[in-house]
DOVEXRO-180245 format. One line per 3 residues: number of its first residue (from 1); their letters; for each residue x, y, z of C-alpha. Coordinates in nm, 2 decimals. Last residue first. Layout:
BEGIN
NUM	a	X Y Z  ...
This chain:
BEGIN
432	sak	0.72 13.24 5.63  1.08 13.24 5.71  1.15 13.33 6.06
429	qae	1.28 13.69 6.14  1.62 13.71 6.31  1.59 13.77 6.70
426	snc	1.83 14.08 6.76  2.17 13.97 6.92  2.31 14.04 6.54
423	wdy	2.15 14.40 6.54  2.26 14.49 6.90  2.61 14.38 6.92
420	isl	2.69 14.48 6.56  2.57 14.81 6.63  2.77 14.84 6.97
417	amv	3.07 14.76 6.79  3.01 14.98 6.50  2.93 15.25 6.69
414	kis	3.30 15.23 6.88  3.47 15.15 6.58  3.34 15.47 6.44
411	tiy	3.44 15.66 6.77  3.80 15.51 6.76  3.80 15.67 6.36
408	ddi	3.64 15.99 6.47  3.89 16.04 6.75  4.19 15.94 6.49
405	svy	4.04 16.21 6.25  4.10 16.10 5.90  4.35 16.25 5.66
402	edn	4.41 16.31 5.30  4.73 16.53 5.23  4.63 16.60 4.86
399	shm	4.26 16.53 4.83  4.04 16.20 4.73  3.87 16.20 5.02
396	vat	3.85 16.56 5.22  3.52 16.67 5.17  3.36 16.34 5.21
393	sgp	3.49 16.29 5.55  3.65 15.97 5.67  3.52 15.80 5.99
390	gfi	3.19 15.59 5.85  2.84 15.55 5.81  2.66 15.44 5.51
387	vtp	2.29 15.23 5.53  2.25 14.90 5.36  1.95 14.70 5.27
384	teg	2.10 14.34 5.17  1.87 14.19 4.91  2.19 14.18 4.70
381	ysn	2.04 14.35 4.37  1.93 14.67 4.45  2.02 14.77 4.75
378	lfr	2.36 14.59 4.78  2.47 14.69 4.43  2.35 15.07 4.51
375	tda	2.54 15.03 4.85  2.88 15.06 4.65  2.85 15.44 4.70
372	agq	2.84 15.74 4.50  2.92 16.08 4.66  2.72 16.36 4.82
369	rgs	2.61 16.11 5.11  2.24 16.16 5.19  2.17 16.29 5.54
366	itp	2.07 16.20 5.91  2.29 16.36 6.15  2.31 16.21 6.47
363	ekg	2.18 16.31 6.78  2.44 16.35 7.04  2.58 16.19 7.39
360	tie	2.85 16.07 7.14  2.84 15.69 7.23  2.50 15.66 7.30
357	tyt	2.38 15.89 7.01  2.60 15.69 6.76  2.42 15.37 6.95
354	rsv	2.09 15.50 6.84  2.16 15.62 6.52  2.33 15.27 6.39
351	tev	1.99 15.09 6.50  1.75 15.33 6.39  1.94 15.33 6.04
348	ish	1.93 14.94 6.03  1.57 14.94 6.15  1.48 15.14 5.85
345	drp	1.31 15.50 5.92  1.49 15.66 5.66  1.38 15.41 5.41
342	ies	1.67 15.27 5.21  1.86 15.45 4.90  2.02 15.44 4.57
339	aea	2.15 15.67 4.31  2.32 15.50 3.97  2.67 15.46 3.94
336	dyg	2.87 15.51 3.58  3.20 15.56 3.57  3.38 15.56 3.22
333	vfr	3.19 15.64 2.90  2.86 15.79 2.82  2.88 15.94 2.48
330	vvp	2.76 16.25 2.32  2.85 16.35 1.97  2.80 16.69 1.85
327	phd	2.58 16.79 1.55  2.72 16.88 1.20  2.40 17.01 1.04
324	kmw	2.26 17.19 1.27  2.63 17.27 1.46  2.74 17.49 1.19
321	pde	2.42 17.72 1.22  2.36 17.72 1.58  2.02 17.64 1.71
318	aav	2.01 17.29 1.65  2.33 17.22 1.81  2.14 17.41 2.12
315	aai	1.87 17.14 2.11  2.06 16.83 2.04  2.31 16.96 2.32
312	kdv	2.01 16.95 2.57  1.84 16.63 2.44  2.17 16.42 2.50
309	lsq	2.17 16.56 2.84  1.82 16.51 2.92  1.87 16.14 2.77
306	kvg	2.13 16.07 3.06  1.89 16.18 3.31  1.62 15.96 3.18
303	ehd	1.88 15.68 3.18  1.87 15.75 3.58  1.54 15.79 3.65
300	esp	1.55 15.98 3.96  1.42 15.82 4.24  1.77 15.86 4.46
297	vtg	1.99 16.20 4.35  2.16 16.21 4.05  2.54 16.39 3.98
294	isg	2.64 16.46 3.63  3.01 16.44 3.47  3.19 16.57 3.24
291	kll	3.46 16.58 2.94  3.49 16.77 2.65  3.67 16.70 2.32
288	ata	3.73 16.97 2.07  3.79 16.98 1.71  3.87 17.23 1.45
285	pfa	4.14 17.40 1.63  4.37 17.58 1.36  4.72 17.50 1.39
282	spy	5.01 17.71 1.55  5.02 17.61 1.88  4.94 17.21 1.77
279	nga	4.65 16.96 1.86  4.34 17.13 1.89  4.09 17.12 2.17
276	qfs	4.07 16.94 2.49  3.81 17.06 2.79  3.78 16.85 3.08
273	gil	3.57 16.91 3.40  3.25 16.99 3.24  2.96 17.05 3.46
270	cpl	2.66 16.90 3.62  2.70 16.88 3.98  2.37 16.78 4.15
267	sdi	2.40 16.77 4.54  2.57 17.04 4.61  2.37 17.30 4.40
264	asp	2.06 17.10 4.54  2.11 17.20 4.90  1.87 17.01 5.09
261	ylp	1.96 16.63 4.98  1.79 16.39 5.23  1.46 16.53 5.13
258	htv	1.54 16.51 4.76  1.44 16.76 4.49  1.50 16.80 4.11
255	tav	1.37 17.15 4.00  1.57 17.46 4.04  1.90 17.25 4.07
252	red	1.83 17.07 3.78  1.75 17.35 3.53  2.04 17.51 3.63
249	ele	2.28 17.20 3.55  2.14 17.18 3.24  2.22 17.58 3.17
246	qva	2.59 17.49 3.27  2.59 17.17 3.02  2.48 17.44 2.77
243	kci	2.74 17.70 2.86  2.99 17.44 2.82  2.85 17.31 2.48
240	kyg	2.90 17.68 2.34  3.24 17.70 2.48  3.31 17.39 2.25
237	lei	3.17 17.54 1.97  3.44 17.85 2.01  3.69 17.60 2.09
234	gsi	3.63 17.37 1.78  3.65 17.67 1.54  3.44 17.67 1.23
231	gmy	3.70 17.75 0.93  3.75 18.02 0.66  3.86 18.31 0.90
228	rqq	4.15 18.07 0.98  4.30 18.12 0.63  4.63 18.16 0.78
225	vga	4.63 17.92 1.02  4.46 17.63 0.77  4.12 17.57 0.77
222	pkg	3.93 17.27 0.96  3.57 17.29 1.01  3.45 17.22 1.36
219	qve	3.37 16.85 1.51  3.28 16.88 1.85  3.27 16.56 2.08
216	ief	3.11 16.51 2.39  3.19 16.29 2.70  2.99 16.18 2.97
213	wir	3.05 16.02 3.34  2.74 15.99 3.49  2.70 15.97 3.91
210	gic	2.44 15.87 4.14  2.40 16.01 4.50  2.42 15.79 4.81
207	apq	2.14 15.71 5.05  2.05 15.60 5.43  2.32 15.82 5.55
204	vhl	2.44 15.80 5.91  2.67 16.13 5.97  3.01 16.02 6.12
201	dst	3.15 16.24 5.87  3.01 16.01 5.60  3.36 15.84 5.42
198	egs	3.24 15.49 5.34  3.22 15.20 5.60  2.90 15.08 5.43
195	iga	2.68 14.89 5.70  2.45 14.62 5.59  2.10 14.45 5.66
192	dak	1.96 14.10 5.69  2.23 13.98 5.49  2.35 13.83 5.13
189	ygr	2.65 13.66 5.00  2.56 13.46 4.70  2.88 13.49 4.52
186	ivt	2.69 13.72 4.26  2.64 13.95 4.53  3.02 13.96 4.62
183	dlt	3.06 14.03 4.25  2.84 14.36 4.26  3.05 14.44 4.56
180	ghg	3.41 14.40 4.38  3.24 14.57 4.05  3.22 14.89 4.19
177	sve	3.35 15.03 3.85  3.64 15.28 3.90  3.72 15.37 4.25
174	edi	3.53 15.05 4.39  3.77 14.84 4.24  3.85 14.61 4.48
171	vin	3.65 14.48 4.79  3.64 14.38 5.19  3.32 14.26 5.31
168	imv	3.34 14.16 5.66  3.02 13.94 5.75  2.86 13.87 6.06
165	dgk	2.65 13.61 6.15  2.42 13.66 6.39  2.39 13.52 6.79
162	ptl	2.66 13.76 6.87  3.02 13.67 6.97  3.06 13.86 7.29
159	gle	3.39 13.65 7.42  3.57 13.98 7.46  3.82 13.90 7.23
156	kly	3.51 13.83 6.95  3.37 14.18 7.03  3.73 14.32 6.99
153	qva	3.78 14.13 6.69  3.48 14.25 6.49  3.49 14.61 6.59
150	lvh	3.84 14.57 6.48  3.74 14.45 6.12  3.45 14.72 6.08
147	sav	3.67 15.00 6.20  3.94 14.90 6.01  3.72 14.92 5.64
144	gsk	3.62 15.25 5.76  3.96 15.38 5.80  4.07 15.22 5.49
141	mdc	3.82 15.43 5.31  3.85 15.69 5.19  3.99 15.87 5.47
138	sgr	4.31 15.72 5.53  4.32 15.60 5.15  4.60 15.82 5.06
135	gyi	4.80 15.92 5.38  4.76 16.13 5.69  4.63 16.02 5.99
132	rgd	4.50 16.29 6.24  4.56 16.41 6.59  4.75 16.72 6.51
129	kis	5.00 16.52 6.32  5.03 16.14 6.24  5.23 16.00 5.97
126	asw	5.07 15.76 5.78  5.34 15.78 5.52  5.17 15.64 5.20
123	pnd	5.15 15.96 5.03  5.51 16.06 5.15  5.46 16.44 5.34
120	swg	5.32 16.80 5.26  5.15 16.65 4.94  5.10 16.88 4.66
117	egd	5.32 16.68 4.42  5.33 16.31 4.53  5.41 16.20 4.16
114	gvp	5.08 16.11 4.09  4.87 16.01 4.39  4.61 15.77 4.25
111	ivd	4.28 15.70 4.34  4.26 15.42 4.63  4.14 15.05 4.66
108	thg	4.05 14.89 4.98  3.67 14.90 4.97  3.41 14.85 5.26
105	nll	3.13 14.64 5.34  3.01 14.53 5.67  2.73 14.26 5.62
102	lsk	2.50 14.19 5.90  2.25 13.88 6.03  2.01 13.89 6.25
99	ggg	2.01 13.64 6.56  1.90 13.32 6.59  2.22 13.09 6.60
96	tgk	2.55 13.14 6.78  2.71 13.36 6.47  2.96 13.29 6.22
93	lta	3.23 13.55 6.22  3.29 13.55 5.84  3.55 13.69 5.66
90	vin	3.43 13.80 5.29  3.72 13.90 5.11  3.80 14.02 4.68
87	prg	4.09 13.94 4.50  4.29 14.13 4.24  4.53 13.89 4.11
84	eyg	4.33 13.87 3.75  4.02 14.08 3.81  4.00 14.24 3.43
81	rav	4.11 14.55 3.24  3.94 14.83 3.07  3.56 14.87 3.26
78	pry	3.23 14.81 3.09  3.00 14.85 3.37  2.77 14.51 3.49
75	gph	2.50 14.60 3.72  2.29 14.38 3.46  2.51 14.07 3.52
72	kkl	2.64 13.90 3.21  2.97 14.12 3.22  3.05 13.95 3.57
69	eew	3.07 13.60 3.43  3.31 13.69 3.18  3.53 13.86 3.44
66	dte	3.54 13.59 3.68  3.63 13.80 4.00  3.90 13.64 4.21
63	wmd	3.85 13.47 4.56  3.91 13.52 4.91  3.63 13.37 5.18
60	vdl	3.81 13.39 5.51  3.65 13.22 5.83  3.77 13.42 6.09
57	gig	3.99 13.36 6.39  4.21 13.67 6.45  4.48 13.58 6.21
54	aly	4.26 13.49 5.92  4.14 13.85 5.92  4.48 13.94 5.94
51	dhm	4.60 13.72 5.71  4.32 13.80 5.45  4.39 14.18 5.50
48	fkq	4.74 14.16 5.43  4.66 13.98 5.10  4.40 14.24 5.00
45	iaa	4.67 14.53 5.07  4.91 14.34 4.82  4.68 14.27 4.55
42	edg	4.53 14.60 4.50  4.71 14.73 4.21  4.44 14.75 3.99
39	tvs	4.28 15.07 4.19  4.57 15.26 4.37  4.68 15.01 4.68
36	pit	5.00 15.16 4.83  5.05 14.97 5.16  5.14 15.22 5.41
33	vmd	4.75 15.30 5.44  4.71 14.94 5.60  4.98 14.97 5.85
30	qll	4.88 15.29 5.95  4.53 15.15 6.00  4.64 14.87 6.19
27	kva	4.85 15.09 6.45  4.60 15.32 6.50  4.34 15.04 6.65
24	hdr	4.65 14.88 6.85  4.70 15.22 7.01  4.31 15.29 7.10
21	sae	4.30 14.93 7.24  4.20 15.05 7.60  3.92 15.28 7.44
18	ikd	3.82 14.98 7.26  3.79 14.74 7.55  3.64 15.03 7.76
15	iik	3.35 15.08 7.51  3.30 14.70 7.48  3.31 14.63 7.86
12	qrn	3.03 14.95 7.91  2.81 14.75 7.65  2.84 14.43 7.85
9	pdt	2.73 14.57 8.14  2.35 14.62 7.99  2.18 14.83 8.20
6	mfn	2.11 15.09 7.92  1.97 14.88 7.64  1.76 14.64 7.86
3	krm	1.45 14.77 7.81  1.55 14.78 7.39  1.69 14.41 7.39
């Protein structure tokens, strides 16, 4: 396979096909972005993807998650609503036989846009300016999903169906829980390897960080506003808690290391993102509720990191004359994702890296994604070692005026197509 790598004429056919289909590729992504698909409202985009995938001749499995069954899985995290009318998809291009299988994973749900304030245009416009497609989801991560779909479509149209099966996995609820991918695993889908199209700036990423959301409830001593000096302010206590969380970040940045995350300060955020105290301008603020998050890197003890926050808050409270007898309550609620990684020298990492170099003429940046990803479910439960590679930028995702570079998007399609061609035409390992 490798010795014929540069002389195989099909490789140039694939690249030429993608270049000639540039307008088609842009149009598909624009169509996807114009469909609002905030988490919880994914029905329309999933119906669109189902129809598109069926229309190009793939075998499409679309199903709704059984919430009660999902709750039985150790990877489940509590969520506020179920999955009726919010289907997941796996579309399969059946291989000709004998090759390795590949699962391409991505999500179509996006974060809210509010009332559109701060955007230069309608967040669902999919407008093009300066070589970029703008709109919520353009970056995170409809461009990644589209690159998977089109890579398979163009190979199929060229008559280059590979030996191994290719599965396009398009899921919902990633922004809240990742349960769409978890349910894909539960449904029985797995492959010899996977590629997640999450935002990676076209870096090849064998790892992703974890993310832990928490809240800390502080109870001071109530008092009337005229005799406020008799009370204990929740704001002042909350400020001490903020300082404690900052101290924990400092400790973690100084001690936690990982080779794919050389900048610990960027990779290990531990902060208070919301501080709510009191309930009336002329009433004494006896309570406070602080909400925040902690980033983790692979190889860390996920539950141990949670305990470190509990211990830190307890230690600070023990030194306070009021909080030592009225300790703050720490709760872990909302998003809870473990960090995950596969070996840097895994063959799927090497395959994507090699095809990236072939397309761009540059060595890829091998890094860890500074954001959580659904790869944690595929790696931990799905027997599908998965690397991250996508056209969007992690620095741009979730921002106003979210965008993706059209050139990066086209590059991603090329890398995906050649990676599928190489991986799925490689001989599958025979079961012993």
